[in-house]
N, C-alpha and C positions, 0 to 999 in steps of 0.2 A: 504494500500500500504506500503510495506516494503522498506525503503530507504537505500541507501549506508551508511548513518549515523547510521541507526539502526543496520546494519550488523557490522559496526565498533564497536558499543557499545557492542554488543554481544561478539565479539572477545576480547574486552578489559576485559569483565567480566570473560571469560574463562581463559584468560592469568593471570589475578589477582588471580583467584581461584587456579591455578597451583602454583603460587608463594607463596601465604599465607596459602595454604592447608586448604581452607574453601570452601565447595561445594556451588553451586548456584542453584536457582530454575530452573526447566526445561525450555528450550527455546520455545518448540512448543506450550504449553498452552498460553504463552504470545504473541506468533506470529503464529497463526494457519495457516497463508498463507506461512510460511517458506518452501521453496522447497529444494530438494536435491541439486540442482545447487547452490542455495544461501548458503547452509550449507558448500559446498566445498569452496566457496569464503571466508567464515569465517575461515575455516581451513587454507587456504593459507595465510590469513593475519597474523595469528600467526606463521605459518611456516616461512614466510619471516622475521618476527620479531625475531624469535629465531636464524635464520641464521645471521641476522644483529648483534645480540648479541654475536656471536662467536661460535655457535653450528654448527656442520657439519652434513649434511644428509648422512647417511650410508646405507639407504635402505628404504623399504616400507613394510607395513603390510596389509594383506587382511583379512577382517572380513565378517561375515554373509555368509559363503560359503556353509552351509548346507541348504537343502530345509526346514527343520523344523524351523531353525532360520529365514529364509526369510518369511515363513508363519506367524511367530510370529510378525514380523515387518510389514507385509502386503506389501512386496516388492518382486521383482523378479530378483534381482541381488545383488552381494556382495557390500561391501564398502571398502575403503582403507584409510590408514593414512601414515604418514612419520615416519621413525626411525632416531633418532639423536644419535651421538656418546655418549652423556651423558646417554642414555638409556641402553647401553650395560654393563651388570654387569660383572666385571672382576673376582670376587671371588665367583660368584653364590650365593651372599648374598644380601638380600634386606632389607634396613633399614625401619622399620615399620613407622618411622616418615616421610618418603618420599612419602607415599601414603595415600589416603583417605579411600577407600573401595575396596581393591584389590581382584582380582580373578586370577587364574592361568589356562592356557590352554597349551596342548601339541601339537606341530606342527612340520612339516618338513620345514627346512629353505633351500632355494636355494642361492648359492653364484655364482654370474654371472661372466663368462669369457669374455663376449662381451656385448656391448650395444644392447638393443632392442628398437626399436621405432615403435609404431603403427601408423596408423591402419593396419589391415590385418595380425597381428601376429598370427601364428598357434602354436599348441602344438609342432610340429616338430621344429619350430624356437626356442622355449624355450629349448627343449632338446639340440639343437646344441649350444645354447648360455650359457648353464649352465656349470660352472666349477666343482662344487661338491655340495652335500647336507649334512646337519648335523641335528642332533636332536636339538630341541629348546623348551624352555618354555617361553611363553609370559605372562607377568603380565599386565592384563588390569585393568584400574582404571577409574572411572568416576568423572568428576568435577561437575556432576549433582546430586543433592540430591537423595539418596536412589535408585540409578539406575533407576529412573523413566524416561526412555528415549524412544524416537522414533528414527527412522533411521536418521532424520535430526539432532537430538541432538548429537548422537554419531559421525556422520560425522564432525560436527562443532568442536567437542572435539577431533579432530585428531584420529577418530575411537576408542576412549576410550583407547588409548595406554598409556603405562607407562614405562615398562622395559622389557628386554629380557635376557635370559641366554642361552648360546650356548654350546652344547656338544663338546668334544674333538675329537671324531671319525668322519672322513669325508670319504664319498664314492662317486665314480662317479655315476651319475644318472642312468646309464644303469645297475648297479649292484643291484638296488632296484626296486621291483615291485611296481609301483605307483598306483596299484589298490588293491592288496591283503595284502600289508604290514600292520601288526598290531601294535598296541601300547597299553601298559598297563599303566594306570596313578594311582600313589599311593600317599597317603597323610599320613604322620606320620607312614609309614610302612604298611599301609593297602591299598588294591586295592579299588579304588573308582569308576573307570570306565575303559572301554576298547573301542577301536575303530579301524577302518581300514582306510587306505589312500583313499579308494573310497568314504568315507563320505565327502570328500572335492571336490565337483563338479564332482564326478566320478573319478577324479585324480587331485592331486595337480598341475600337469603340466597344466591342463585346467585352474586352478585358476590363475596361473602366466600369461598365455596367455590373460585371461580376463583383468588382471591388465594392461598389456602393451597397450591393445587397449583402455581401459577406460582412462588411463593417456594421451593418444594422444589427447583426446578431450580438454585437458587443456594445450597442448603444452609441456607435460612432458614425458620423457622417462625413461626406466630402464637402469642404467649405469653399466659399468664394475666394478666389485668389490663389488657391492651392495649386501646386505643381504635382501632376500625377504621371509617374513613369509607367507606361502601359505594358512594358515587357520587351525583352530583347528580340530582335529580328534574326540574330545569329548566335552561335555558341560563344561563350566568354573566352577572351584572349588573355593569357597571362602577361604580367607586366614586370619590368625591371627598371632600375634607375637608368635614365637616359632615353627610355623609349618614348616615342611619339605615336599616338593613335589618332585616327580621323575617321569619322562616319560621314559618308557623303550620300545624301538622299535625293531622289527625283524631286524637282521643284522646291523642296523644303530647304535646300542648301546643305551646309556642312557644319560640323563642330569638331574641334580637335582638343587633345589633352596631352600635356608633356609631364613626364615624371622627372623630378629634379631632386 
């Protein structure tokens, strides 16, 4: 039986790992009965702790949006985490000392014009509530050693989130095809992968609708002005100091990130 005290201890371990930049052993081998709902409770303990410490929530991120990733984790839905103002990179530069084992993903970010509160949110509701979309690179990082994670580990770890870089070009959602829009992902000037928006649950709009309805189960909504990372179009790319990655989208432009 996993107690509330056990959940608090795991939250403390993850919080300290983030602070001292030292990874911890995976949670799930130590607690095989850890459920997805318990993992979200761990996540929320540290979300509340960060808010109490002065950080502001500026959005949400969605992970595991592709069927291939869900099959890998043995689940049938995505996961989510919270984005704080301290995670937004102003100069598109990532300090290598701030991360443990970083990877980069190319995504379409939604910026909301209106609040959305589930349940019952539809893709049409998302379209109506979106102000604009922008290209984004998400830096994922794991406080769990060697990325040896199951879905419960990553959820507890705020969905393995770290930092985000946002492009400067913004477009209304209606001007971009959320099915066929393509992206080329480059590392150090070479193409490493390509993808299309349809890889994200058939459309990133579907991903954001899923998020709104999943959040409702915890009494949380999507708020006006929030940045929503809808899910990666490609597999994550490992990063080292000195690397430069760039995500180039049809019509939507590009965004780059440098590790220093």
